C-alpha positions in Angstrom: 71.4 96.8 116.9 72.0 96.0 113.3 73.8 99.0 111.8 73.4 98.5 108.1 73.4 102.1 107.0 71.7 103.0 103.8 73.4 106.3 103.0 70.7 108.5 101.5 68.9 108.9 98.2 71.6 107.7 95.9 71.8 104.4 97.6 68.1 104.1 97.7 67.9 104.7 94.0 70.6 102.0 93.5 68.7 99.6 95.7 65.5 100.1 93.7 67.1 99.5 90.3 68.1 95.9 90.5 69.6 93.6 88.0 70.2 89.9 88.4 72.7 88.7 85.8 71.5 85.1 86.0 67.8 85.7 85.8 67.3 88.8 83.7 65.6 92.0 84.5 63.4 92.8 87.4 60.4 93.1 85.1 61.1 89.7 83.8 61.4 88.2 87.3 58.0 89.5 88.2 56.2 87.7 85.4 54.1 84.7 86.4 56.5 82.4 84.6 59.4 83.7 86.5 57.6 83.6 89.8 56.7 80.0 89.1 60.4 79.2 89.2 60.4 80.0 93.0 57.7 77.5 93.7 58.9 74.2 95.2 56.8 71.5 96.8 59.0 71.1 100.0 58.0 68.7 102.7 58.3 70.4 106.0 61.0 68.2 107.5 62.7 67.2 104.2 66.2 68.6 103.4 66.4 71.2 100.6 68.9 70.1 98.0 72.2 71.9 97.9 71.5 73.0 94.3 68.1 74.5 95.4 69.7 76.1 98.4 72.2 77.8 96.3 69.6 78.9 93.7 67.4 80.5 96.4 70.4 82.4 97.9 71.4 83.8 94.5 67.9 84.3 93.0 66.3 85.9 96.0 69.2 88.2 96.6 69.3 91.8 95.4 72.0 94.4 95.1 73.8 95.1 98.4 73.8 98.4 100.1 76.6 100.4 101.8 77.4 100.2 105.5 80.2 101.3 107.8 80.0 98.6 110.5 81.3 95.1 110.9 78.4 93.2 112.5 80.6 90.2 113.5 78.3 89.6 116.5 75.2 91.3 117.9 75.4 94.3 120.2 72.0 93.7 121.8 72.3 92.5 125.3 68.5 92.5 126.0 67.9 89.9 123.2 66.7 87.2 125.7 64.2 89.4 127.4 61.3 88.3 125.2 62.0 84.6 124.8 59.5 83.4 127.5 56.9 85.8 126.0 57.4 84.2 122.6 56.5 80.8 124.1 53.6 82.3 126.1 52.1 83.8 122.9 52.4 80.5 121.0 55.0 81.8 118.5 56.4 78.6 117.1 57.0 76.7 113.9 56.3 78.2 110.5 58.9 80.5 108.9 61.3 82.7 110.7 62.8 85.9 109.1 65.7 87.8 110.7 68.6 90.2 110.1 72.1 90.5 111.4 74.5 87.9 112.8 74.3 85.1 115.5 71.4 86.4 117.6 69.2 84.9 115.0 70.3 81.4 116.1 69.0 82.0 119.6 65.6 83.1 118.3 65.4 80.2 115.8 66.2 77.8 118.6 63.4 79.2 120.7 60.8 79.5 117.9 61.7 76.1 116.2 60.6 77.1 112.7 60.5 74.8 109.7 62.5 77.2 107.6 64.4 80.4 108.3 65.6 83.3 106.1 68.3 85.8 107.2 67.8 89.0 105.1 70.5 91.6 105.3 71.5 94.5 103.0 75.1 93.6 103.5 76.6 90.9 101.3 79.1 90.4 104.0 76.3 89.2 106.3 75.3 86.6 103.7 78.9 85.3 103.4 79.2 85.2 107.2 76.1 83.1 107.5 77.4 80.7 104.9 80.6 80.5 107.0 78.4 79.7 110.0 76.5 77.1 108.0 79.7 75.3 107.1 80.9 75.3 110.7 77.5 73.8 111.8 77.9 71.1 109.2 81.4 70.3 110.4 80.8 70.4 114.1 79.7 67.4 116.2 78.7 69.6 119.2 79.1 73.1 120.7 82.7 72.5 121.9 83.7 71.4 118.4 81.9 74.3 116.8 83.7 76.9 119.0 87.0 75.1 118.4 86.5 75.6 114.7 85.2 79.1 115.0 88.1 80.3 117.1 90.9 78.2 115.4 91.5 76.6 118.8 92.2 72.8 118.7 90.8 71.1 121.7 93.3 70.5 124.5 93.0 68.6 127.8 89.6 67.7 129.2 87.0 69.6 127.1 83.5 70.4 128.5 80.9 67.7 128.1 77.5 67.8 126.4 75.8 69.2 129.5 78.2 72.0 130.0 76.9 75.5 130.7 77.8 78.6 128.6 79.9 79.6 131.6 81.9 76.4 131.4 82.4 76.8 127.7 83.7 80.3 128.1 86.0 79.3 131.0 87.5 76.5 128.9 88.1 78.5 125.7 89.6 81.3 127.7 92.5 79.0 128.4 93.0 77.3 125.0 95.5 78.8 122.5 94.7 79.8 119.0 96.8 78.1 116.3 97.6 79.4 112.8 97.6 75.9 111.3 94.1 75.3 112.5 93.0 78.6 111.1 94.5 77.8 107.7 93.1 74.3 107.5 89.6 75.4 108.5 89.6 78.3 106.1 90.5 76.0 103.3 87.7 73.6 104.4 85.2 76.5 104.5 86.0 77.5 101.0 85.7 74.0 99.7 82.4 73.3 101.5 80.8 76.5 100.3 81.7 75.9 96.7 81.6 72.1 96.5 79.0 70.9 99.1 76.7 74.0 99.0 77.3 74.6 95.3 77.7 78.3 95.9 80.3 79.9 93.6 82.5 82.4 95.5 83.7 85.4 93.6 87.1 86.9 94.4 85.4 89.4 96.6 83.3 86.8 98.3 86.5 84.9 99.1 88.0 88.1 100.6 85.0 88.7 102.7 85.1 85.1 104.0 88.7 85.5 105.0 88.0 88.9 106.6 85.2 87.5 108.7 86.9 84.2 109.7 90.2 85.9 110.6 88.3 88.3 112.8 87.1 85.4 114.9 90.6 84.0 115.0 92.0 87.3 116.3 89.1 88.2 118.5 87.8 84.9 119.8 85.5 85.5 122.8 86.4 89.2 122.7 85.1 89.8 119.2 82.4 92.5 119.1 80.4 94.7 116.8 82.5 97.5 115.4 82.3 100.6 113.3 84.6 100.6 110.2 85.3 103.8 108.4 88.0 105.9 106.8 89.7 106.4 110.2 89.9 102.6 110.8 87.9 100.3 113.0 86.6 101.3 116.5 84.5 99.3 118.9 82.8 101.8 121.1 82.4 99.6 124.2 80.0 97.1 122.6 79.4 93.7 124.2 81.7 90.9 123.3 80.7 87.4 122.2 81.6 86.3 125.7 79.1 88.8 127.1 76.4 87.6 124.7 77.0 83.9 125.5 76.6 84.6 129.2 73.5 86.8 129.0 70.5 85.8 130.9 66.7 86.2 130.4 64.5 88.2 132.8 64.3 85.2 135.1 68.1 84.9 135.4 68.5 81.9 133.1 71.2 81.7 130.4 69.5 81.3 127.0 72.0 81.8 124.2 71.9 79.0 121.6 75.3 78.0 122.8 74.1 77.5 126.4 72.2 74.3 125.5 73.3 71.3 123.4 69.6 70.8 122.5 69.3 74.3 121.1 72.6 74.0 119.3 71.5 70.7 117.9 68.3 72.1 116.5 70.2 74.9 114.7 72.7 72.4 113.3 70.0 70.0 112.1 68.2 72.9 110.3 71.4 74.0 108.7 72.2 70.4 107.6 68.7 70.4 105.9 69.6 73.6 104.1 66.7 75.4 105.8 68.5 78.4 107.2 69.0 80.5 104.1 70.9 83.9 104.0 69.8 86.4 101.4 71.1 89.9 100.4 68.0 92.0 100.8 66.8 95.5 101.4 64.0 95.8 103.9 62.6 98.6 101.7 63.6 97.1 98.4 61.5 95.8 95.6 62.8 92.3 95.0 63.9 90.2 98.0 60.8 90.4 100.0 58.5 90.1 97.0 60.2 86.9 96.0 60.4 85.6 99.6 56.7 86.4 100.2 55.7 84.5 97.1 57.9 81.5 98.0 56.5 81.3 101.5 52.9 81.4 100.3 53.4 78.9 97.5 55.0 76.4 99.9 52.4 76.8 102.6 54.5 78.6 105.2 53.2 81.3 107.7 55.7 83.7 109.3 55.9 83.0 113.0 58.5 85.6 113.9 60.2 88.5 112.0 63.3 89.8 113.8 64.0 93.3 112.5 66.6 94.5 115.1 66.5 98.3 114.9 66.6 98.5 111.1 63.4 100.5 111.2 65.2 103.4 112.8 67.3 103.8 109.6 64.3 103.3 107.4 62.7 106.3 109.0 65.9 108.2 108.5 66.0 107.4 104.8 62.2 108.1 104.5 61.5 104.6 103.1 59.6 103.2 106.1 56.4 103.0 104.1 58.1 100.7 101.5 59.1 98.4 104.4 55.6 98.3 105.7 54.4 97.2 102.2 57.0 94.5 102.2 55.7 93.2 105.5 52.2 93.2 103.9 53.6 90.7 101.3 54.3 88.1 103.9 51.9 85.3 104.9 50.9 85.9 108.6 48.4 84.8 111.2 47.2 86.1 114.5 50.3 84.8 116.3 52.9 86.2 113.9 55.1 88.7 115.7 57.9 91.3 115.0 60.9 91.1 117.3 62.2 94.6 117.6 65.3 96.1 119.3 64.8 99.7 120.3 67.4 102.5 120.7 65.3 104.6 123.0 67.1 104.8 126.3 65.7 104.8 129.8 62.6 106.8 128.8 61.0 103.7 127.2 58.8 101.5 129.5 60.6 98.4 128.2 64.0 99.6 129.1 65.9 97.4 131.6 68.7 99.1 133.6 72.2 97.9 132.4 71.1 97.5 128.8 71.6 100.2 126.1 68.7 98.8 124.0 65.3 97.3 124.7 63.8 94.3 123.0 60.0 94.1 122.5 57.4 92.3 120.4 54.5 93.5 118.3 51.9 91.4 116.5 52.5 91.7 112.8 48.8 92.3 112.0 48.7 95.0 114.7 51.7 96.6 113.1 50.0 96.7 109.7 46.7 98.1 111.2 48.6 100.8 113.0 50.6 101.7 109.9 47.4 102.0 107.9 45.9 104.2 110.6 48.8 106.6 110.4 50.1 105.9 113.9 53.8 105.8 112.9 54.7 109.4 111.9 58.2 108.8 113.3 60.5 106.3 115.0 59.4 107.2 118.6 55.8 106.6 117.7 56.7 103.2 116.4 58.6 102.4 119.5 55.8 103.3 122.0 52.7 102.0 120.1 51.2 98.6 120.8 54.4 96.9 121.9 54.6 93.8 124.1 57.4 93.5 126.7 58.9 90.4 128.1 57.7 91.1 131.6 54.1 91.9 130.9 51.6 89.7 132.8 
């Protein structure tokens, strides 16, 4: 679940009146001349320059929305239930679009896209993904990555390249966190974001970066999704990062991106080519998806997978689901393009698997648009039970 709450009509109005100080008004950005700025002839396997990466992050982004959760990690334990089905359906390559934190890395590793965009209404999510990007740039392997993420310098005999997720978890359960390592890595993160990635951090961005990175120092493998409100933070029994790393698919196989050096290496290489790009964007907004759709079309990309988590639930609640559907229509798709959807529907849904609070399903993107046009989605439940594909379907 990605709980990025939109808080009613006032927030919606704010999200629809967007100003980008660097590039002028929205009207100006929608002129042919301005749209041409987004066009880049990018060879599929060539690195995007740091300057272009920074430009895309800033130019594609729109005004952030309100939320009362810290999505440090996912809370979707069924996220692996559709990975074999993705392969079976030929969902591969192209462009990946997602939302939320680290579960995107697992889907990217399975789909192997040429480029990926993480679009989230929370600016904190964008800063967190820039933090992850820097850690991927620094890390030589999974063990090194987790050492940096947790502020735990390696001690003794560390797991090798063929280690399982279980072996990684067992090792880091017994390694101490060090304040010096935290301070040194935080300084390196700030420097890499501003110097190497050419992304200027505002004072608030710096505070967000410290907030997120310190949460991993304190929580380590026990970090989880949490609500954050006036009464303070509370966790509500959500899965920890340890739980998510050890999750298995429907065939009983571990599949997290940290369970395989090969999957981790693919994510790291895509990051080092500046091809995993976080954007502050409203799923029902008028800017981010318009610019993103144009960029993908102009550079010859087709969307292979669009991971929406359970954001649609809140779009229905805010009565802006139709605007989201029109944004999906802006994206270049083909007959294999799919939506990856996490559903909060309980045991009454056919895709529900006992032991998981949510269900993960697929839906063909063209089928989604056809069903929307036919009026088959009057409410969230209708969306959840119409033309979905489960991971265990023959």
